[in-house]
KELOGU-488378 format. One record per residue (C-alpha): residue in three letters; residue number from 1; z, x, y. Coordinates in pm, 1 decimal, always signed. Each point is the difference from the previous one (the first is absolute). Layout:
# residues N
+-----+-----+----------+----------+----------+
|   r |   k |        z |        x |        y |
+-----+-----+----------+----------+----------+
| ALA | NUM |        Z |        X |        Y |
...
+-----+-----+----------+----------+----------+
# end
This chain:
# residues 171
+-----+-----+----------+----------+----------+
|   r |   k |        z |        x |        y |
+-----+-----+----------+----------+----------+
| MET |   1 |   -238.0 |   +631.5 |   -282.0 |
| ASN |   2 |   +125.8 |   -243.1 |   +247.0 |
| LEU |   3 |   +326.0 |    -70.8 |    +68.7 |
| GLN |   4 |    +12.7 |   -321.4 |   -223.5 |
| GLU |   5 |   -125.5 |   +227.5 |   -314.8 |
| LYS |   6 |   +225.9 |   +269.1 |    +19.1 |
| MET |   7 |   +272.4 |   -227.7 |    +39.8 |
| ASN |   8 |   -145.4 |   -194.2 |   -296.1 |
| LEU |   9 |    -10.9 |   +310.8 |   -220.1 |
| LYS |  10 |   +342.0 |   +151.9 |   +105.8 |
| ASN |  11 |   +160.1 |   -340.8 |   -109.5 |
| LYS |  12 |   -187.5 |    +69.3 |   -341.3 |
| ILE |  13 |   +107.8 |   +346.2 |    -33.0 |
| GLU |  14 |   +378.9 |   -143.3 |    +62.8 |
| LYS |  15 |    -47.0 |   -300.7 |   -244.7 |
| VAL |  16 |   -106.1 |   +284.6 |   -263.9 |
| LEU |  17 |   +343.9 |   +221.6 |    +69.8 |
| HIS |  18 |   +224.8 |   -233.7 |    -23.7 |
| THR |  19 |   -171.1 |   -137.1 |   -337.4 |
| PRO |  20 |   +268.2 |    +21.0 |   -251.1 |
| TYR |  21 |    +50.0 |   +275.0 |   -173.3 |
| ASN |  22 |   -281.6 |   +183.5 |   +149.2 |
| TYR |  23 |   +152.9 |   +195.1 |   +250.1 |
| ARG |  24 |   +354.2 |   +127.8 |    +12.8 |
| GLY |  25 |    +29.5 |   +289.0 |   +247.7 |
| GLY |  26 |    -58.0 |   +346.1 |    -58.2 |
| ARG |  27 |   -344.8 |   +222.1 |    +53.4 |
| LEU |  28 |   -273.6 |   -254.7 |    -22.0 |
| GLU |  29 |   -306.5 |    +57.9 |   -158.8 |
| PHE |  30 |   -365.7 |   -217.2 |   +122.1 |
| ALA |  31 |   -346.0 |     +1.2 |    -73.4 |
| ILE |  32 |   -321.4 |    -99.3 |   +243.0 |
| VAL |  33 |   -333.2 |    -14.2 |   -148.4 |
| PHE |  34 |   -284.6 |    +44.9 |   +212.7 |
| ASP |  35 |   -340.1 |   -141.0 |   -104.8 |
| TYR |  36 |   -248.2 |   +238.4 |    +84.7 |
| HIS |  37 |   -268.1 |   -261.0 |    +54.9 |
| VAL |  38 |   +160.4 |    -34.4 |   +327.2 |
| SER |  39 |   -129.6 |   +252.0 |   +275.8 |
| GLU |  40 |   +239.4 |   +290.0 |    +47.3 |
| GLU |  41 |    +68.4 |   -109.2 |   +368.6 |
| LEU |  42 |   +121.8 |   -318.4 |    -91.8 |
| LEU |  43 |   +181.3 |   +137.6 |   -301.4 |
| SER |  44 |   +152.8 |   +227.9 |   +221.0 |
| GLY |  45 |   +123.8 |   -229.6 |   +291.7 |
| GLN |  46 |    +84.9 |   -243.7 |   -267.5 |
| ALA |  47 |   +267.4 |   +283.2 |   -148.4 |
| LYS |  48 |   +108.0 |    +79.2 |   +344.8 |
| GLU |  49 |   +120.7 |   -326.7 |    +76.0 |
| LEU |  50 |   +144.5 |    -64.6 |   -302.7 |
| ILE |  51 |   +200.6 |   +334.4 |    +26.4 |
| LYS |  52 |    +96.9 |    -94.1 |   +300.1 |
| LEU |  53 |   +117.4 |   -316.6 |    -73.0 |
| LEU |  54 |   +222.7 |   +119.9 |   -285.3 |
| ARG |  55 |   +149.8 |   +248.4 |   +220.8 |
| THR |  56 |   +170.4 |   -306.1 |   +156.9 |
| ILE |  57 |   +154.3 |   -154.2 |   -273.3 |
| ARG |  58 |   +347.4 |     +5.6 |    -67.2 |
| TYR |  59 |   +144.3 |    -84.7 |   -297.9 |
| SER |  60 |   +331.3 |   -184.5 |    -13.3 |
| ARG |  61 |   +266.2 |    -20.9 |   -306.8 |
| SER |  62 |   +356.8 |   -150.9 |     -3.5 |
| LYS |  63 |   +232.3 |   +180.1 |   -199.8 |
| ASP |  64 |   +373.9 |   -163.2 |    +30.6 |
| GLY |  65 |   -131.9 |   -163.3 |   +243.3 |
| ASN |  66 |   -151.2 |   +299.8 |   +270.1 |
| VAL |  67 |   -339.9 |    -48.9 |    +93.8 |
| ILE |  68 |   -172.3 |   +340.2 |    +16.8 |
| TYR |  69 |   -328.7 |    +45.6 |   +113.7 |
| GLU |  70 |   -218.5 |   +294.7 |   -132.7 |
| ASP |  71 |   -326.5 |   +151.2 |   +128.5 |
| ILE |  72 |   -100.3 |     -3.9 |   -377.4 |
| PHE |  73 |   -357.3 |   +125.5 |    +70.0 |
| ARG |  74 |   +125.8 |   +318.5 |   +176.0 |
| SER |  75 |    +24.2 |   +188.5 |   -382.7 |
| ALA |  76 |   -230.4 |   -194.0 |   -213.2 |
| ARG |  77 |   -205.7 |    +98.3 |   -227.5 |
| LEU |  78 |   -419.4 |   -124.9 |    +49.7 |
| ASN |  79 |   -207.5 |     -9.2 |   -266.9 |
| ILE |  80 |   -380.3 |     +7.0 |   +139.2 |
| ILE |  81 |   -256.4 |   -170.7 |   -239.1 |
| LYS |  82 |   -340.7 |    +22.7 |   +116.8 |
| TRP |  83 |   -226.3 |   -262.2 |   -174.6 |
| ILE |  84 |   -365.3 |   +113.6 |     -3.9 |
| SER |  85 |   -111.0 |   -126.9 |   -302.3 |
| ASP |  86 |   +112.3 |   -132.5 |   -356.8 |
| ASP |  87 |    -68.8 |   +330.8 |   -112.8 |
| ARG |  88 |   +146.3 |   +214.4 |   +228.1 |
| ILE |  89 |   +359.2 |    -96.2 |   +173.8 |
| ILE |  90 |   +183.2 |   +269.0 |   +131.5 |
| LYS |  91 |   +357.6 |    +54.7 |     +6.0 |
| GLU |  92 |   +207.9 |   +229.7 |   +260.5 |
| VAL |  93 |   +341.5 |     -4.6 |   +185.7 |
| SER |  94 |     -7.2 |    +50.6 |   +322.3 |
| SER |  95 |   +211.1 |    -65.6 |   +333.9 |
| MET |  96 |    -29.8 |   -248.6 |   +248.8 |
| GLY |  97 |    -55.7 |   +258.0 |   +283.4 |
| LEU |  98 |   -316.4 |   +126.0 |   -197.5 |
| VAL |  99 |   -100.0 |   -386.0 |    -44.6 |
| GLN | 100 |    +61.9 |    -65.0 |   +377.5 |
| MET | 101 |   -195.0 |   +338.0 |    +67.2 |
| GLY | 102 |   -287.8 |   -122.3 |   -197.9 |
| LYS | 103 |    +33.1 |   +327.1 |   -232.0 |
| CYS | 104 |    -19.4 |   -181.9 |   -294.7 |
| PHE | 105 |   -365.7 |   -125.0 |    +87.2 |
| GLU | 106 |   -120.1 |   +357.9 |    +18.2 |
| ASP | 107 |   -183.6 |    -25.4 |   -348.2 |
| TYR | 108 |   -165.6 |   -338.0 |    +85.5 |
| GLY | 109 |   -359.9 |   +127.3 |    +47.6 |
| GLU | 110 |     -7.5 |   +117.0 |   -334.3 |
| TYR | 111 |    +17.6 |   -313.4 |   -196.4 |
| LYS | 112 |   -251.2 |   -157.4 |   +233.0 |
| GLU | 113 |   -273.6 |    -44.9 |   -307.2 |
| GLU | 114 |   +296.4 |   -124.7 |   -189.3 |
| HIS | 115 |   +100.3 |   -302.3 |   +212.9 |
| ARG | 116 |    -81.3 |   -337.2 |   -170.9 |
| THR | 117 |    +69.6 |   -353.6 |    +83.4 |
| ASP | 118 |     -3.6 |    -85.3 |   -367.9 |
| LYS | 119 |   +373.6 |   +151.1 |    -66.0 |
| SER | 120 |   +206.0 |   -223.2 |   -211.2 |
| LEU | 121 |   +333.2 |   -120.8 |    +98.0 |
| ASP | 122 |    +64.0 |    -22.7 |   -416.6 |
| LEU | 123 |     +4.5 |   +364.3 |    -11.2 |
| LEU | 124 |   +181.0 |   +102.5 |   +356.7 |
| THR | 125 |   +273.9 |   -268.1 |   -106.5 |
| ARG | 126 |    +29.5 |   +169.2 |   -356.9 |
| GLN | 127 |    +37.1 |   +361.9 |   +149.2 |
| LEU | 128 |   +255.4 |   -125.3 |   +227.5 |
| LYS | 129 |   +210.6 |   -154.6 |   -243.4 |
| MET | 130 |    -13.7 |   +322.1 |   -227.6 |
| PHE | 131 |    +91.7 |   +266.7 |   +233.8 |
| TYR | 132 |   +156.4 |   -173.0 |   +327.4 |
| ALA | 133 |   +251.7 |   -230.9 |   -152.9 |
| ARG | 134 |   +273.5 |   +171.9 |   +147.1 |
| SER | 135 |   -132.4 |    -39.6 |   +370.1 |
| LYS | 136 |   +189.1 |   -282.6 |   +185.1 |
| LEU | 137 |   -275.1 |    -61.0 |   +217.2 |
| ILE | 138 |   -384.6 |    +12.4 |    -59.4 |
| PHE | 139 |   -242.8 |    -87.6 |   +294.0 |
| LEU | 140 |   -418.0 |     +9.4 |    -59.3 |
| ILE | 141 |   -219.7 |    +37.4 |   +283.9 |
| THR | 142 |   -302.7 |   -136.6 |    -51.9 |
| ASP | 143 |   -296.2 |   -245.6 |   +129.6 |
| GLY | 144 |    +31.1 |   -204.4 |   -347.2 |
| SER | 145 |   -357.5 |   +126.8 |   -106.3 |
| TYR | 146 |   +141.7 |    +57.4 |   -354.2 |
| ILE | 147 |    -67.3 |   -217.8 |   -273.2 |
| ILE | 148 |   +225.1 |   -152.8 |   -286.2 |
| LYS | 149 |   -150.9 |     -5.7 |   -312.2 |
| SER | 150 |   +244.4 |   -186.3 |   -175.1 |
| GLN | 151 |   +295.8 |   -162.5 |   +184.8 |
| GLU | 152 |   +188.4 |    -62.1 |   -345.9 |
| GLU | 153 |    +28.3 |   +377.8 |    -15.6 |
| THR | 154 |    +89.6 |    +53.2 |   +385.3 |
| ASP | 155 |   +252.4 |   -310.4 |    -49.5 |
| LYS | 156 |   +130.3 |   +193.0 |   -298.3 |
| ASN | 157 |    +40.6 |   +334.3 |   +204.2 |
| LEU | 158 |   +162.4 |   -144.9 |   +267.8 |
| LEU | 159 |   +300.2 |   -131.4 |   -196.9 |
| PRO | 160 |   +255.3 |    +63.2 |    -51.1 |
| PHE | 161 |    +86.5 |   +182.0 |   +310.7 |
| LEU | 162 |   -321.5 |   +138.0 |   +177.4 |
| GLY | 163 |    -98.0 |   -331.2 |   +126.1 |
| HIS | 164 |   +342.5 |     +0.7 |   +220.3 |
| LYS | 165 |    -59.3 |   +346.2 |   +161.6 |
| LEU | 166 |   -377.1 |    -13.1 |    +68.5 |
| ILE | 167 |    -87.5 |    -20.0 |   +402.8 |
| TYR | 168 |   -351.9 |    -59.9 |    +90.5 |
| VAL | 169 |    -95.5 |   +107.3 |   +287.8 |
| ASN | 170 |   -337.1 |   -128.2 |    +89.8 |
| LEU | 171 |   -243.1 |    +95.6 |   +268.8 |
+-----+-----+----------+----------+----------+
# end
């Protein structure tokens, strides 16, 4: 990512965090979806840059006129979603350190035959809506090689709140 892309991504993250009724302090929970159609090197590199960027974000909130800056990603709960195919979506809880070291991609080779370009965004958004509704941020790292079978179904899944939390990180 170049400097402009990092600033745009950071602004999107700030916008999501400051959306009314989204994050009110306390322990943050967020998710990263990795599209396994993308090569392991690109996924790993993009994940490292994303985690590095997240560690620079300080959340500010005002209580009785006092501005408090918190390092909210220090103790955040990170959910990893490995989007291999429509039939195989693997969900794990991990730490930002393991993602930064690339340890969460050790099983990438096991699913080499299952990587498909005909993955449906409809099914992924349905899974995200069902299982990750309490995540305050959701990143989708992809090259855009998915399909949308039904735009109406995808839009329905993004409502009422998933659409405000989902941030696309295109490669």
